[in-house]
C-alpha positions as CSV (number, residue, x, y, z in Angstrom):
1,X,-10.4,30.3,19.5
2,X,-12.8,30.5,22.6
3,X,-12.8,28.3,26.0
4,X,-15.4,26.7,24.6
5,X,-14.1,25.8,21.3
6,X,-11.1,24.9,22.9
7,X,-13.3,22.5,25.7
8,X,-15.4,21.0,22.6
9,X,-12.4,20.1,21.1
10,X,-10.9,18.5,23.8
11,X,-13.9,16.4,24.2
12,X,-13.8,15.6,21.1
13,X,-10.4,13.9,21.2
14,X,-11.2,12.3,24.7
15,X,-13.9,10.4,23.2
16,X,-11.6,9.4,20.3
17,X,-9.2,8.3,22.3
18,X,-12.1,6.5,24.4
19,X,-13.0,4.9,21.3
20,X,-9.7,3.6,20.7
21,X,-9.3,2.1,23.9
22,X,-12.8,0.7,24.3
23,X,-11.7,-1.4,21.3
24,X,-8.5,-3.0,22.8
25,X,-10.5,-3.8,25.6
26,X,-13.3,-5.8,23.1
27,X,-10.1,-7.5,22.0
28,X,-8.2,-8.0,25.3
29,X,-11.2,-9.7,26.4
30,X,-13.6,-10.8,23.8
31,X,-11.5,-11.8,20.7
32,X,-8.3,-12.4,22.3
33,X,-9.7,-15.6,23.9
34,X,-10.9,-17.0,21.0
35,X,-7.8,-16.6,19.3
36,X,-5.3,-17.8,21.7
37,X,-3.8,-20.8,20.0
38,X,-3.2,-18.9,17.3
39,X,-1.7,-16.0,19.1
40,X,0.8,-17.8,21.3
41,X,1.9,-19.8,18.2
42,X,2.7,-16.4,16.6
43,X,4.6,-15.9,19.4
44,X,7.9,-16.8,19.2
45,X,7.4,-16.7,15.0
46,X,6.2,-15.1,11.6
47,X,6.1,-16.3,8.5
48,X,3.6,-14.2,6.3
49,X,2.1,-15.3,3.0
50,X,3.0,-11.9,1.5
51,X,4.2,-8.5,2.0
52,X,1.4,-5.4,1.4
53,X,3.1,-2.3,0.6
54,X,0.1,0.1,0.2
55,X,-1.1,3.7,1.3
56,X,-1.7,5.2,4.3
57,X,-4.7,6.1,3.8
58,X,-7.2,5.2,7.2
59,X,-10.1,3.8,5.1
60,X,-7.7,0.8,3.4
61,X,-7.0,-1.9,6.1
62,X,-5.2,-4.9,4.1
63,X,-6.2,-7.5,6.2
64,X,-9.8,-6.9,5.8
65,X,-9.8,-6.5,2.4
66,X,-8.2,-9.5,1.9
67,X,-9.8,-11.3,4.9
68,X,-6.2,-12.1,6.5
69,X,-5.6,-13.3,10.2
70,X,-2.3,-12.1,12.2
71,X,0.6,-13.4,10.6
72,X,-0.5,-13.5,7.1
73,X,0.7,-10.0,5.8
74,X,3.9,-8.5,6.6
75,X,2.4,-4.7,6.4
76,X,4.5,-2.0,5.1
77,X,2.2,1.8,4.7
78,X,3.2,5.4,3.3
79,X,1.7,8.0,1.9
80,X,1.1,7.2,-1.7
81,X,1.7,3.6,-1.2
82,X,5.8,4.8,-2.7
83,X,7.9,2.3,-3.0
84,X,11.7,4.4,-3.7
85,X,14.4,3.5,-6.0
86,X,17.1,1.8,-4.4
87,X,20.2,3.9,-3.1
88,X,17.7,7.1,-3.3
89,X,16.1,7.1,0.4
90,X,17.1,3.4,2.1
91,X,14.3,4.2,4.9
92,X,11.8,2.4,6.2
93,X,10.3,0.6,3.0
94,X,13.7,-0.1,1.5
95,X,14.5,-2.2,4.8
96,X,11.1,-3.4,5.7
97,X,11.4,-5.0,1.5
98,X,15.0,-6.0,2.1
99,X,13.6,-7.4,5.5
100,X,10.6,-9.3,4.6
101,X,12.3,-11.2,1.3
102,X,15.9,-11.9,2.7
103,X,15.0,-12.8,6.6
104,X,11.4,-14.1,6.3
105,X,11.5,-15.6,2.9
106,X,8.4,-14.1,1.5
107,X,7.4,-15.2,-2.4
108,X,4.7,-12.2,-3.0
109,X,5.0,-8.6,-3.3
110,X,2.1,-6.8,-3.4
111,X,1.7,-2.4,-4.3
112,X,-1.3,-1.9,-3.7
113,X,-3.3,1.7,-4.6
114,X,-6.9,2.8,-4.0
115,X,-9.2,5.4,-5.2
116,X,-9.9,8.9,-4.1
117,X,-6.3,8.9,-2.9
118,X,-5.4,12.0,-1.5
119,X,-1.5,12.1,-2.3
120,X,-2.3,11.1,-5.7
121,X,-4.8,14.6,-6.1
122,X,-1.6,16.7,-4.4
123,X,0.5,14.9,-7.0
124,X,-1.8,16.7,-9.1
125,X,-2.2,19.8,-7.3
126,X,1.3,20.5,-5.9
127,X,0.4,23.8,-4.7
128,X,-1.9,21.9,-1.8
129,X,2.0,21.1,-0.5
130,X,3.3,24.1,0.0
131,X,2.8,24.0,3.8
132,X,4.1,20.6,3.8
133,X,7.3,20.1,2.4
134,X,8.0,16.8,4.0
135,X,5.2,14.9,2.2
136,X,6.5,17.0,-1.1
137,X,9.4,15.8,-1.0
138,X,7.9,12.2,-0.4
139,X,5.6,12.6,-3.4
140,X,8.6,13.2,-5.8
141,X,8.8,9.4,-6.3
142,X,5.3,9.7,-8.3
143,X,6.9,12.4,-10.6
144,X,7.1,9.8,-13.0
145,X,4.0,8.7,-13.0
146,X,2.5,12.4,-12.9
147,X,4.8,13.0,-16.4
148,X,3.5,10.0,-18.0
149,X,-0.2,11.4,-17.5
150,X,0.6,14.7,-18.4
151,X,2.2,13.9,-21.4
152,X,0.2,10.9,-22.8
153,X,-3.3,11.3,-21.8
154,X,-6.0,13.6,-23.0
155,X,-8.1,13.2,-19.6
156,X,-11.4,15.3,-19.6
157,X,-11.1,16.3,-16.0
158,X,-9.7,15.6,-12.7
159,X,-11.8,12.7,-11.7
160,X,-10.3,10.7,-14.8
161,X,-6.8,12.0,-14.7
162,X,-6.8,10.5,-10.9
163,X,-7.6,7.2,-12.1
164,X,-5.2,7.0,-14.7
165,X,-2.7,8.4,-12.5
166,X,-3.3,6.2,-9.9
167,X,-2.8,3.0,-12.5
168,X,0.4,4.7,-13.5
169,X,1.8,5.4,-9.8
170,X,1.2,2.0,-9.1
171,X,3.2,1.0,-12.4
172,X,6.1,3.0,-11.5
173,X,6.4,2.0,-7.7
174,X,6.5,-2.0,-9.3
175,X,9.5,-0.5,-11.8
176,X,11.2,1.0,-8.5
177,X,10.7,-2.3,-6.5
178,X,12.6,-4.0,-9.5
179,X,16.0,-1.7,-8.7
180,X,16.5,-3.1,-5.4
181,X,19.2,-6.1,-5.5
182,X,17.4,-8.5,-2.7
183,X,14.4,-8.3,-5.7
184,X,15.6,-8.4,-9.1
185,X,17.9,-11.2,-7.5
186,X,14.8,-13.7,-6.5
187,X,12.8,-12.8,-9.4
188,X,15.4,-13.4,-11.7
189,X,15.4,-16.9,-10.0
190,X,11.4,-17.2,-10.0
191,X,11.0,-17.1,-6.1
192,X,9.6,-13.9,-6.4
193,X,6.5,-12.6,-7.6
194,X,5.4,-8.7,-7.8
195,X,1.7,-7.2,-7.9
196,X,0.2,-4.1,-8.5
197,X,-3.1,-3.7,-7.0
198,X,-5.8,-1.1,-7.4
199,X,-8.3,-0.9,-4.4
200,X,-12.4,0.5,-5.1
201,X,-13.2,1.8,-1.9
202,X,-16.8,2.0,-3.0
203,X,-17.1,-0.8,-4.4
204,X,-14.4,-3.1,-2.9
205,X,-13.1,-4.4,-6.3
206,X,-10.0,-4.6,-6.9
207,X,-8.3,-4.7,-10.2
208,X,-4.4,-5.9,-10.8
209,X,-2.1,-5.0,-13.5
210,X,-0.9,-7.7,-15.7
211,X,2.3,-7.2,-17.6
212,X,1.6,-9.1,-20.2
213,X,-1.5,-7.3,-21.8
214,X,0.3,-3.7,-19.6
215,X,-3.9,-3.1,-18.1
216,X,-5.4,-3.2,-15.1
217,X,-7.9,-6.8,-15.0
218,X,-10.4,-7.7,-12.0
219,X,-9.6,-10.4,-9.6
220,X,-11.8,-12.7,-9.9
221,X,-11.9,-16.4,-8.9
222,X,-11.9,-17.5,-12.4
223,X,-8.8,-17.8,-15.0
224,X,-5.4,-16.8,-14.0
225,X,-4.5,-14.3,-11.5
226,X,-3.2,-11.2,-13.6
227,X,0.7,-10.9,-12.7
228,X,3.2,-8.2,-13.1
229,X,6.1,-10.5,-13.0
230,X,8.3,-11.2,-15.3
231,X,9.5,-15.1,-16.1
232,X,12.4,-16.3,-14.4
233,X,15.5,-16.6,-16.1
234,X,17.6,-19.0,-14.0
């Protein structure tokens, strides 16, 4: 790399950081004063409406696509919107999940996948992860979905495989979710409801998994919202 290339990269990095700082200053001086009362209420407590588990992809902004305000969503993001099964890797996702349910009393947990997911493309093409061993290890939590697709889907091309895999991955993570004791207990008591969504970046549409019909259905303002929650037993 030449000195000129290095200088160009440095300038580009500076511009990227400046845009973020300018955004904060706009928030601080113009946006925050308009919502100061809300932030005063949030300064010492939170009571989110739902926990939202989604991909770290920069194109997915949960608060934007659900038009939620600060304090409405307890958000956890990671590569591939993964929920590790209980006991295998009690890390950030498991900790956040337990805290959301037991400390904050969240009644809804939404696992949201999305179109054109790089993580799902990597699951289909594991060779692309040879230089990313931690990503490769993390995405083993999507192996069930991959196997289901490979064994059962006569997909015509990668585009079709991606669509089916994205859906199956959400279903797999919902199954992992139910292995967590706090989730299982609250669901059995009818106090917690789980949801599996797929967000389409290009069209803004969301499809939700319906456990009774075992398929994804569009979210709409008419009719009941599709639910992935089994009926409570207690």
